[in-house]
ZAMARGU-4260 file (C-alpha; in steps of 0.2 Angstrom, whole numbers, plus 5000, padded with zeros to 4 digits):
<rodrens>
0) 4980/4716/4786 | 4982/4697/4785 | 4970/4686/4775 | 4960/4680/4790 | 4957/4698/4797
5) 4953/4704/4779 | 4939/4690/4778 | 4932/4696/4795 | 4932/4714/4789 | 4923/4709/4773
10) 4910/4699/4783 | 4907/4711/4797 | 4911/4706/4815 | 4926/4695/4819 | 4915/4684/4831
15) 4901/4680/4819 | 4902/4662/4813 | 4902/4659/4794 | 4885/4652/4788 | 4881/4644/4772
20) 4864/4639/4765 | 4865/4624/4753 | 4848/4621/4744 | 4849/4602/4741 | 4860/4592/4753
25) 4851/4575/4752 | 4865/4567/4742 | 4879/4569/4730 | 4887/4586/4728 | 4876/4595/4740
30) 4880/4582/4754 | 4898/4583/4750 | 4898/4602/4751 | 4889/4601/4768 | 4902/4589/4775
35) 4916/4600/4769 | 4910/4616/4776 | 4906/4608/4792 | 4924/4601/4792 | 4930/4619/4790
40) 4920/4625/4805 | 4905/4633/4796 | 4887/4633/4802 | 4878/4624/4788 | 4859/4626/4784
45) 4854/4613/4771 | 4837/4609/4763 | 4830/4592/4758 | 4814/4590/4747 | 4808/4575/4757
50) 4802/4577/4775 | 4812/4561/4779 | 4830/4565/4783 | 4843/4553/4776 | 4852/4543/4789
55) 4868/4550/4783 | 4862/4567/4786 | 4856/4562/4803 | 4874/4555/4807 | 4882/4571/4800
60) 4871/4582/4811 | 4875/4571/4827 | 4893/4572/4823 | 4892/4591/4823 | 4880/4596/4836
65) 4872/4613/4834 | 4882/4616/4817 | 4870/4608/4804 | 4852/4613/4802 | 4841/4604/4790
70) 4826/4613/4783 | 4812/4606/4771 | 4810/4614/4754 | 4803/4609/4737 | 4809/4624/4728
75) 4796/4622/4714 | 4782/4627/4727 | 4783/4646/4729 | 4774/4644/4746 | 4788/4633/4753
80) 4801/4646/4747 | 4791/4659/4756 | 4790/4648/4772 | 4809/4645/4771 | 4812/4663/4769
85) 4802/4667/4785 | 4812/4653/4795 | 4828/4661/4789 | 4823/4679/4793 | 4836/4681/4807
90) 4850/4672/4798 | 4864/4680/4789 | 4872/4670/4775 | 4890/4671/4769 | 4886/4659/4755
95) 4870/4653/4746 | 4872/4638/4735 | 4857/4632/4724 | 4862/4614/4721 | 4847/4605/4714
100) 4840/4598/4698 | 4831/4584/4690 | 4834/4574/4675 | 4824/4569/4660 | 4830/4551/4662
105) 4837/4553/4644 | 4820/4552/4636 | 4822/4556/4617 | 4815/4572/4612 | 4802/4564/4601
110) 4796/4554/4616 | 4796/4567/4630 | 4779/4573/4636 | 4775/4591/4639 | 4772/4588/4658
115) 4790/4581/4660 | 4798/4594/4650 | 4789/4608/4659 | 4794/4600/4676 | 4812/4599/4671
120) 4812/4617/4665 | 4803/4623/4680 | 4814/4614/4693 | 4831/4617/4684 | 4829/4635/4677
125) 4815/4644/4685 | 4815/4638/4703 | 4833/4642/4707 | 4830/4660/4701 | 4814/4661/4713
130) 4825/4655/4727 | 4838/4667/4724 | 4826/4681/4722 | 4818/4677/4739 | 4834/4674/4749
135) 4847/4686/4741 | 4844/4699/4755 | 4850/4687/4768 | 4867/4686/4760 | 4880/4698/4768
140) 4888/4711/4758 | 4902/4704/4748 | 4894/4686/4751 | 4893/4673/4737 | 4877/4667/4728
145) 4880/4652/4717 | 4870/4640/4706 | 4877/4623/4702 | 4876/4618/4684 | 4885/4605/4674
150) 4894/4603/4658 | 4878/4597/4651 | 4872/4615/4652 | 4884/4620/4639 | 4877/4622/4622
155) 4894/4622/4614 | 4899/4606/4623 | 4884/4596/4617 | 4892/4584/4606 | 4881/4569/4611
160) 4864/4575/4609 | 4857/4565/4625 | 4847/4572/4640 | 4840/4585/4629 | 4827/4592/4641
165) 4840/4592/4655 | 4852/4601/4644 | 4840/4614/4639 | 4835/4618/4657 | 4853/4620/4662
170) 4857/4631/4647 | 4842/4641/4651 | 4847/4644/4669 | 4865/4648/4663 | 4858/4661/4651
175) 4846/4669/4663 | 4851/4684/4674 | 4846/4693/4689 | 4854/4710/4685 | 4855/4716/4703
180) 4865/4701/4708 | 4880/4701/4696 | 4884/4683/4702 | 4883/4673/4686 | 4899/4675/4676
185) 4900/4669/4658
</rodrens>
């Protein structure tokens, strides 16, 4: 069996299009991932926090009619996660990527207020787990669930001591587990 047929066998029917959900496509890595998956012929569902879609996303959607769907999601709001889940009920995902996070703007620990620290932790550590918990059953058998992190999430590579709240939130996310997923390698 060749690689293409093997992939179709793993994903189910040979005529089903590949679908990816990228949480966070407004800019940067998320937008780049969306563009690459579109280039490869995938159907892309992407989320943005703001109800205003960036002109670059509008242009991308216009260039790929019917292959890019933009949904609104502030993943720190459980009700919006639930609403997104309802809108995706009939979708089957080959890949789910959570690619969002916020920074502490490099405020020194001595100066960071509790509200900012809690917002960074909630957005970067807790919210991705809630999104995965809500959407994981939409991912096909042998599909992929991934959460983007960064080198700053590594405790052992922290040789600068900057962005401490951000680093703590990414390290917390990296150390958390959803036992049923098995998708967070060391």
